[in-house]
N, C-alpha and C positions, 0 to 999 in steps of 0.2 A: 946540673945531675942527670945521671944518666942511669935509666932501669933496665935491665937486662931481659926482663921478660914483660908481656902485656899486663897491664894492671887492670883490673876489672871489678869495680864496686859492686857490679851488677849480677856477680856471680856467673859472668859469661866467659870465664877463664879457669882454668884448673892446674895452672903450672906451679903455685906458691904454696907453702905451707901457712897455716893461720898466723904464726908469729911473724913470718916473713912480710905477709899482706899487712898486718896491722903497722909493722914499722914502716913499710913503704908508704902507707896512708898518712902517717905522720909526717914523713919526709915531703911528700907532696903538698900537703896543707901548709907545711913551713915554707916550702918552695914557692907554692902558687898563691900565698896570701890567706884570704877568705875561704876560698873552696875550688874544689874542681867540679865540673858539670860533665856528667854522663846523662844521655838522654834515651830513652828507649821509645816504644812506639805510642805510648799514652802518657803517663805522668812521669815527673821528675823523682828521682830514688833518692833513698836515705843518705847518700854522699853529697847532694847538693847542697847548696846555701841555703835552700828553704828549710833544710833540716835543722839548721843550728843558727838561725836568725829569722825572726819573725818577718814575713813580708810587708812590704809598705802597702797599704790599702788607700787605694783611690775610689771614690764615690761619684757618680756622676747621674745627672737624670738624662734619660734618652730624649732627643731632640735638641741637645745643645749643640752649638757649633763646633766645638773641640774640647779635648781633654789633654792634659799633659801628664806623661808618665816620667816620675823624675829618676834621674841617674846621674850622680856626680862621682867624681873620680879623683882621688888626691895622691894615686902612687905614681909609679914610674911607666911612661907609655913605651912600648917597644919599638923598635926601628921602622918594622912594616906592619903596623896595627891594622886590625879590622874590629870594628864595633858592630856587634849583633844584638838584633831584639828579636826573640824567638817566643813562640808559644807552643808548648810540646804536646798539647792536645789535638792539635791540627797538621796536615799533611799535605802541602809541605810546611815545616813549622816557622819558616823564616817570616819574620814581620817587616824587619828593615835591616840594611846591612850599609855600612860606610866605610870606604878605605879613605887612604890617604889622597886617591884621586877623586873622590866624590861618593855620593851615593849608588850603590850597585842594587838594582831591582831585579836581577836575573834570579831565578827560583824564589820569588817573593810570592807567598800565598795570594791567590787572586782576590781574595775578599778585602786585601788591603790595598789593592792597586790604585794609585792617585790619592790614596787618603793618609799617608804617614809622611813624616817630614822631621828631620834633625837640622840643628843648628850647622851652617856651612862650615863654621870654624869650630866644630864640637872637639876636634883632636887637639885644637890649640888651646882651648879654653877648659877642657876634661869635663864639658858639661855635655853629656850623652842623651839628656832628656829628649823623650820621642813626643811629639804632637801627633795626635789621632784625631783626624777630621771627622764631623758628623758622626759620633759613636752611637751605635745600634745595641739592641740587647745581647743579640749574639757575639758582640764583642767581649762580654764578659768573660774572666778567665784570669790565668796566671801567666804573667809574662816576665821573661828573664833578659836582663841586659848585662851583656858579657863582652870581653876584649880577648882578641886573639894577637899572637906575636908571629904567627907562621909555624910556632911549635906548640905551646900551650894555650888552652882556653880557660880564662878566669872569668868565674861568675862576679859582677859587680853587684847586683841588686835584682832582688825580686819584688815584682809589683803586682798586687791583686787588684785587678779593675773590676767594679761592680757598677753595671748600668741598670738603673730602675726606671720604672715607668710610673711609679706611684706619685702622686704630689697631693698637697694639702690645700684645699678651696678655703679661702675666708671671705665671708661678704660683710660690708659695714655700710651704714647710710651715711652719706656726705652731711656733715654738721656734728658728728661725734667728736667727743674730745679727744679719743684716741683708739687704737686698734693694736692687738696684739699679734704678731707674725709668729706662730709656735715653732719651735726647734730645740728639741730635748735629747738628751744622751745619757749616759751613767754618770755617776756623780764621780767627785775627786779627779779632775783632770790636773794634769802638770801645770806648774806655773808658768812655764812658757808656751802655753798653749795660746793659739792665735784664732779669733773669729771674725770673719768677713761677712758682711751682708751686702749683697750686690743685686741690682736690678738687671735682668736679663733682656727685658722688651719693655717699649719698642726699641731701646737701645741699651748698652751697657752703661751702668752708672754705679759708682761706689756708694752705699747708702749708710754704712757705719764700720768702725774698725774697733776691735778689742783687741788689746788695751788701746784706750783712745788718747794717745798721746799729742801733745802740741803740734809736732811736726807732721802727724799724719792727719790732723784736721784740715790741712790745706788740700789733701787728696779726696776729702769727702766731697760728693757733689753738693753744689750749691742749694739745690732744690732740697735737700735734706738738713741744710744746717739749723742746728738747734730745734730739730723736731724729732731725733731719735733718742733711745735710751736702751740699756740692758740691764738686768740683774746685777746689784753689786757682788753678791756671791756666787756668781755663776758657776766658777771653777768647782765649788764645794757641792753644788746641788746638780749641777749639769742642765741647767735650764738656760738655754741660750736664746731664748724668745726675744724678738725685738719689739719695742713699743713704739709705735710711730703716731705722732701727735698731730692733732686737726686734718686727717685724711680728707682729700678731695679727688674728684673724678681722675685728674690727672695722675694720681698714685696708683691706678689701677694698672695693673700687669703681674708679670712672673718676678719673684725674689728667690733669691738663692742663699741659703746659709752654708758657709763653708768653713770647715773646723780643720786648723793645721795643728796635728799632735804628732810630734817628733817629726818623723816622714810621712805619717799618714796624713791622707787628705779625704775628709768625708764631705758629701754635700746632699742638701736635700731641698727641694723646692717648694714654694708657698706661692699660690696664685691668689693676688688680691684683687676683689671686685668691690669698687666704692660706688653706690648707686646714688644718684641725684634724687632729691625729694621734691614734690610738687604740691604746696600748701595750698589751701582753698583761694586765696587771694590772688593766686599766681594766674588764674583765668582771666581776670580783669587787667592784669599786669600784661598778660598776652596781646590783649586789644591794643593796649599803649605801644608795644613794642613793633606794631604794625606801622606805626607813624614814623619809626625810626629806622626804617630799612636802609634809607638812604647813608645813615651813619655807619652802617656795615662795611660800606665801601671805604669810609674812612678808618674804621678799626683795621681793615685789612691792609690799608697802605702803612699803617703804623705797627703791623703786627710785630715787627723786630724790636720795637720798644717794651713790650709786655711779655714775649715769650720767654720762659726761662731756658728751655733747650730747644734749638731749633735745627731742623734735619737738613742738609743740602746734599742732592743727589745729582751727579753728572756722569756722562760718559767718559771712557777714557779717551783721550785724543782731542779734548778741548783745549783751548788755548790758555785758559785760566778759569778759576772759580772764585766767586766771592762769598767769604764767610762774615754774614751780616752781624753786626752789634751797634746798636742805636741808642742813644738816652736823650731824655729830655731834661735831664738835669744840668744846671750850670756847672760847669768843671774849670777850676781855677788853672792858671797857666803854668804852676809848677808842678802838676800831677805827674804821674807815670804811667803808660800804658803798655802793657805786657801781654803778649800771646803767647800761651804754651800748649803743646800738644799732651796726650794721655801720657806720655813716657816722659814728662818733665823736660822735654827739650824746648829751649827758647825759638820760639818761630819768628817773633819781631818784638823789637823793642823801641818805643817812642818816649823820650824825656827831654826836657829842656828844648823844647820846641824843634826837635830833630830826631831823625832816625838813629838808631845805634847798631850799625851792622856788624861790629866787631863782638856784639853779644849773641848774635845769632847762632845756632847750630848749623854746622856745614851743611846739613841737609838741604837748609833752607835759605842758602847763600844765594844771592841774586834771584830770588823766586817769590819774594813777597813785597808787598806794596801797600801803604795807606794813604789816604786822600788828604789833600791839603786842607788846612784850616780846621782839622778834625775837632779841637776843643772847642771852637766856636759854632760849629755845625752839630756837634754831638754825634757824629757819623764815624764810629770806631772800627768799621767794617775792615777786612783784609781781603787783600787779591793775592792768591796763590795761582803761581803760573805752571804749567804743564803738570796738573796733577795726575797721579797714577792710584791705583789700589794699594801701593805702599804707603800712600799718604792717608789712607782711611784711618780717622782717630777721631777723638773728641777734642776738639780745640777750646780753650778757655781764655777769654778776653777779661782781664783784671786791670782795674784802674785803682793806684794808690795814691795817698796824699803825701806831702812832703815828709810826714811823720812815719810813713810806712803802713798806714791803716787802709783797709780795704774800702774803698767808696762804691765800687760798683763790680759785679762779675756774673758773665754770661757765657754759655756753653753752647757750642755749635758743632754738630755731628756730621761730619763729612763721609760720603759713601760715594766711592769711584766706581762704576760699574763697568767690569771688563766684559765686552761680548765673548761668546763662546761661539767656536766653528765646529761642527759635528760632521764626522764622515765615517763611513763604515772601512773596515779593514778591506784591502783588494782594490781599492780605486786607484787609478793610475796617478794621480795628483790631486792637491787640495790647494786653495788658495787661501791666504791671509789678506783680506781685505784692508785697504787703507787707501782714501781718496781725500785729497784736501783742495779747497779754493784759495790757500794762501799762495801769495807769489813768492816763488822759492828762488833765491840766486842761482846763476850758472855754477858757481864754485862751492856748492853746499855738499855736504857729506852725508850719506843715508846709511846707518847702521841697523841692522836686525841682529838681535841678541837672544838666545834663550833663557831661562831662568836660572841656568847655572853659569851665566855670564859668558857663554860661549858664543862665538860669531857663527850665525847662520850665512848672512850675506853683507857684503860691504860694497857700496858704491862711491866712489869719489873721482874728482878730476873728469868726470864724464865717462868713466870705465868701472866695471867690476873689477874688485881688487880679491881675485880668488886666493892668493897667497895669504891671505888674512882669514879665510874660513876655516873653521874646525873641520878635521877631517871626517867627522860624524856625516856632514853635510856635503862633502865634495861631490859634485856632479849632479846634485840633487835640488838645486835652487835656481831660480831665474825670476828676474824683474823685467818690466815692460821698457821698451824703448822709448826716449823722449820724455822720462818720467818727471823730470822737473819741469818740463813744459806743460805737460798734462796734469801734473798734480796726482796721478795715479802710482802710488807708491807701494802697490800689492805685490806681495812675495808669492811665487808658485813654488810648493814643496812636493818634490816626486816622491812616490811609493811610500806614503806614510804608514808608519806602525805604531802601536801602543807606546813603544819608547819615546815616541815623539811627542807624547802627552804632556804639555807643559805650557806656560804662559811664555809668550812671546813679546819683545819691545821692539818698537821701531822708533828710531831717534833721529832727526834730522839737526845738524849743526851748521851754524856759519862758518866763515873760513877762520874766524877767530875763536872757534869752539864754544861759542853761545848756542844754547838749545832754541831752536826755531818752533819744532814740533815733536811732540812725544804720545806715542799711541800703545796700548797692550791689547793683545789678542790671546785667548784661551783655546788650544786646540785638543780637542777630544776624538781620538781614534775609537770607535765602537769595534770591540773583537767578538765575534760571535763564539757563543759557548755550546759546546756539545756535552750531555751528561748522560751517562750510563751508570747501570749497578753493577757492581763488582760481581763476577760470575759468567757475564756475557761471552760469547765466543770471540766476538770481534766487534769493533766500532769504526765507523768510517769518519775521517775528518774531510768534510766536503769542500770542493774548491773548483767552480766551473767558470770559463772565461769565454767571451765571442770574440776576443782579438786573435787575428791571424798568427799564428807562432811557426818560426822557421823550422825546417826539418833538423837543423843542425843546434837547436835550443837544448840547453842544459835544465833539466828540473831537479830542485835540491829541497827536502824537507829537512829542518833542523828544530829541535827543541830548544827551550829556553835555560835549560842546564848545562852551562859551559858551552852552547851550541854544538850539541854533538849531533852528528849525522845520523838521521833517521831512515832517510831513503834517497838514493842518487839514480836519476835516469840520464843517460848521456850516450850520444852515439846510437840512437836507435834501440837500446837495451838498459837493464837495470844492471848497476855497478855494486853488487853485494861487498865488494872488497872494501869499498869506501865507508861502509855502514858501521856506525858504533856497535861493538859487540852486544850491547843491551838489546838491539833492536833485531839482531840476525834472526832470519827465518820466521818474522813476526809481521812482516810488512809487505803490502802489495798494491801495485796500481794497474789501472786499467789497460787493457792494448789499445794502441793507435791514439794515446792520449794527446798528442800534439795536435792531430787532425780533428779529433773531436772536442778538445778544448775541456775535458773533464780530466783535471789534475787531482782528482780526491785520492786520499790515502787510505788504505785500511789497515787498521793495526790489530793484531790478534793478542787474546788473552790480557786485556787492560787491568791494571790494577792502580791503586792510589799513588804508586811510585812513579806512574806515568801521568801524574796530574801538572801538566806544563801547558805553556803557550807555544804551539808547533807553527813555524813560520815555512812558508813556500814560497820559493825564489825561482824565478824563471829568468835565465841568462842568454843572451845572444852570443854568438861565437867569440866575439871580441871581451866576453865577460861583462859587457854592460848589463844591467839589469833593464829587463822587460817589463816583469809583473811581480808584485810582492803581495802575498796575503797571510793573514795569521788566523789560527783556530785554537780556541782555548779548550782543553780537555777535562772534565770534570769526572772522576770516577767515584762514585758514591759507595762508602764502606759502611754497613749496616752496625749499629753499635748495640752491645748488649751491657746493661748495667745490673749489678748486684749489689746488695749490703754486704759489707764485711760479716763473716761469720756462717754464711749459708754453707752446708755440707758439700754442695757441688753446683756447677753452672755448665749449661749446654751451649755449645757454639754450632748453631743449626747450619746445614749444608744439604740440601736435596737437589737432585738432578734428575732430568728425563731421559738423558743421553745413555744409549746402550753402551755399557763399559765391559771390555773383554775380562775375561777371567783371570788373564795373568797380568791385569793393570796393577800399578804400585800407587798408593795413596799416602802422601805426605803432608803433615801439619807442621809448620815451622813458625816461630814467633819473629819479632821485629827488633829482637837486642841489639844494642850497640856496644862495641868493645872500645876502651880507651888504650891505644897503643903506645909503645915506647917513646914515640916522638909527639905524645899528647895529643893525637888526632883520634876523632872518633870515626870508627868502621863498621859497617855492618858485621853481625856474628850469626844471626838467623840460626839460634838453636832448634833443633829437631825435638819437637814436642810429642809426635806419634808417628810412627811408619807401620803402614800396612803392605806385606809384600808377599808373594807365593801362598796366598790365601790365609796367611796369618800375622798377627801381630809381630813386630820385630823389636823388643825392647833393648836389644844390644845396641841399636843405632839410636836410642832415646837419649838425651841429655839427662843428666842426673837430677836435675831441678824438676823434672817431670816423672821421675821412676815412681811407679804405683799410685800415680796421680790421674792418669788418663784412661779412656775406654771408647771404644767406638762399636757400632751395632754389628750384630752377626749378620752375615750375608750381605754386606754393605753394598758389594759391586751388583748384585742382582736387585736389590730393593732400591737403589740410587741415593740411599740415606747414608751419607758421609760425615754425619754429624759427629762433634768430638765432646765428650763429656770431661770437665777437668774438676778433680776434687779439691775441696779446702781451698778455695782461691784467696789471696789476699791481693794488697794494692801494689806487690813487686810483680804480679802476673798482669799488670794493665800493658798490654801491647795490641799491635794489629797481628793478627794471626792469618796464616795463608796456607788455604789447603789446594796442593796441586795433584793432578791424576796424570800419570805418564803412561805411555804404552810399554811393551816389552822392550821397543827400541830406543826408548828414552825421550820420544816425541811427547810434547804437552797436549793432552786431550781436553782438559779443562782448569781452570783456576778460579779459586774465589776467596775473598777476605771477609774477615770478621774483626771488628774491634772489641775489647772488653774492658770494661771500666768497673773496679772492684772500689768502692767507696772507701775511704780510710775511717779504720775503727776508732770512734771516740768514747770517752769514758770520762763521766763527771762525778764529783764526789764534794761533798761539803768538808771545808777545812775543821779539822778536829776529830775527823773519823779515825776509828782506831787503824782501819788498814783500806788499801784499794787493790783490787785484780786488775792487771792488764792481760787480757785473754788472748790465747795463741793456741788454737788446736789444729794437728795435721795429722798424716798418715801414721799409723802405728807401725811398730819394729823399725825405728829408724836405726843405722848402722851402730854398734856398741862403741866404735872407736870416734863417734861424732862428738864435736864441741858444740856447746850452746853459748852464745854471749848476746846479753841485753846490754845497750848502751842509748846514752840519751842523745840529745841532739848536738852535743858539744863533743861527741866520740868518747865521752867518758863511760868506763865500764860501770855498768848497773850491778851486772850478777855475771858471773862466769862459771859454766859447768863443763869440765872436761876430764877424761881418765876415770870416768864413773863417779866423781864427786864434785862439790862445790868447790871453788878456789878463791876465797875470800880476800887472799893477798893480792888478788889482780884488781879488786874492787877499789873504786874511787872512794876516798874517805867520806864523801857526802852520803854515800850509801851503806857504810858499814853498820852491820847489826840491823840493817832496815829492810832487808829483802828475804825472800823465801821461794823455792820452787817445788813442785811435787815430787815424790819418789817415783822411781821407775819411769821417768818423763820420757826416755826414748822408746821405751815399750809401749807406753800408752798414748804417746804422740800428744799429751797434753804439756805444752811448754809455757803456761801461763805463769805469770811473775805476780807475786804478793808483795806491795810496797807497805811499809808500816809508817804510821803518822805523816800523812802527807800534808804538805804546806802550799801556801800559793807558789813558793819557789819550786815547786817540782811541777809545775804547769809547764808542759813542752811536749816534744815528739819523742818517743822512744822506739827503737828498733829492734828486733830479735832475729839473729840469724844463726843458722845450724850449718856448721862447717864440716865437711870431709872431702879433703883435696880439693877444694872449692866450696862456694856457697851452695848449699842444695834446699834450703827453705829460708823463707825471709818473710817479715811482718813487719808493719808500722801501727803503732797505737798512740793516739793523741790525748793525753791527759789535760783535764783541766779541773783546777782544784778551785772551788768558789768560797769567797771570803764571806764570814758570818756577819754581814752588815745588813742591819733592815734598810730596805729602800723606801723612803717616803715618797708618796703621790704628790708632786709638785704642781700639778696642773689646777687643782682645784676648780669650783664652779665660777667660771668667768662670764656667764652667759647674763648676768644681772649688771655688768658693766655698761658703757655707752656704746657698745659695739656688739655686732653678733658674730661670734668665733667659734669654729671647731676645734676643740682643745686636744684632739688626737695627738699623742706625742709622734714626733717625726722618725726617731731613731731609738726606739725604746729598748730593743735588746743589742744595739750595735757597740762593740767595743771601741773607743776612740783612742 
């Protein structure tokens, strides 16, 4: 489909009639599937997927290791696909990007650097879910998963992530019959709701699953078998609390209640503390225990016989690790011993007096071993060779009799530690250390790879194999001589940057291809950050070196947005013609920089659009890299937040600079427009213009006509603040004020973010009517049209040509809506909706049209059902445990 003009759901264009735009919207929706996404400087607008499909909600407690943001796709994947995760309230908004070639971290918001991950085969499996490591409170927000094929961008999923810091603490005395771990939500959950109780520390264990089917029972940790229960009518009552029988001190720890409803994932944390008790006779017993101190050594020796879960920790690079499992029980000869990991992969199988290698998962082929005469000795321990952090899992050893009944089951938690190497950006090189005392054969092969499986360095047949090296690492790696003799397999990586932040694996193979040694190392290149407030005249990106630099060296600064050239110094002078136009007349470097070693860059008038990582590279005449350093720039933009419905909001900006009388003051927004090629591009509408000592409304975009005001004598007082009348959620942008001299040179720039919270209206079902409020400036154009629509783009009410247009109304709303008389004169565009029901709970948008959208507003309506909610907690303090019965999620919709 071809669109002859730019299509702009955010009123950023004025080229189409109302009927043409609505028709084009329908075509685009049909063409693009669920939605088209157009973003502004703040929030997503009425034409995004979040307007017609409720966002998936994911709840997580702060402090957890990771959280998964789900995004599944069942449609056609374009030829040149790009999957994007974005968060539109941030600048830059990019959270994670993946192309066919792999992940792309250019332009990624710095707060997510090194914390996001997608499946490497995401484009093959259509599973675009995002894993966010170490979630923090500031990660709460709305995330958008979308796919682009080089032309259009299609929104696949909106995910609302809520990171919470609250948790419920439950205390109980050991010896109690049971304890209740509270977890409550709203009643009448769907039948396909799934509830999982897991234990988060000291290790992850599955405590209870609802529904508790027979095939899921096997997944439950053995420590909790036959000890857990939930209410039978939990879906009706919303009481998902867990009863844990016979609690002991080893049950102390953090428990997580996870609710899966449709695509929503809600979590709450409960911390259980089981205290031991000390009866009077225990004092006498303590004396007797002294006599049995020696027996403590025996208990330690046989600890594997008694422990339900045993934790094994080793460093990456060890030749093997032992997963202990011992029993004193006499085992018959026809038993089956099976080791499984937490992903239900078979690690090792022993049956009929022999190993069954054909049943092993390929990941564990030639890597596991059990002891001889294991049934006679009762030592069922497993040896796992060449463990890495990818083997981190809970391993379960299960013994079955001939009939398939479980005789014994033990869990072992394996944690392989990966050592981390940290360096500052700007160092000449970094060493990834690996030394071994193993005797390595002369024909061994050594292979260093990164976490994307690309070759850093290959040593084989006594020589480096540079042709196998990935081009990213060309001329940047080095290994020692006689490495096989000395056992020093360390790798030197030159000019490291944050792009090298990943896990590296060194593997040593024999001539036959068998693994002799494997070790992993994590590299962390720390990039210094420079933070300034929007409005400063300039910022310096510091870089000083003590290296002697040749006179013919070339110095080049680039940003992380497509590696645009920021500043180039060559042949003894600046090269402005090589500079990207974004940075023209905005950069400066010191004189004699090669002599002094001060390669710092000064950037004038920084804004949040300059929030990038900047890389300075020094080249020799032969284009070999002499030095490289990175600096991250963070320009803070102050935010103004107001409730919907305020009459006006002020965007403050005061300066002490002396401004000339003929200066021009221009306020612009950060609006984006969707072009005919379905690509978003900046539109930056003019909000207010002051020139020649007066306001210039002719240059103002019609969206802001009659809605803005600045102070008198603003150039004399230096108060350049802007007042915006009747703000709505459609005004959520970053606003930039720029002051120009008569010659057009920039004198000062400052940005201000505006966030107007979406209007929310609640009403009880059964009410006669509800009003969706919208008031704006008076005396709107007489030929303007007003359209209220719901989140499915159905016409709720249409007013044009001076009267209502009921024939354009969707049948769901026929005879149910009403608007005020003289609405264009009074500016009161509120809508009355009669007899609201639960089915009317959704987002509604009102738009005023006159050669383009000139007014917009969103109202979120929630119609509450008339059902009495009973208190399900009750008084449980008279039970055998002491519990705080506070509901975990009393007001959260599941």
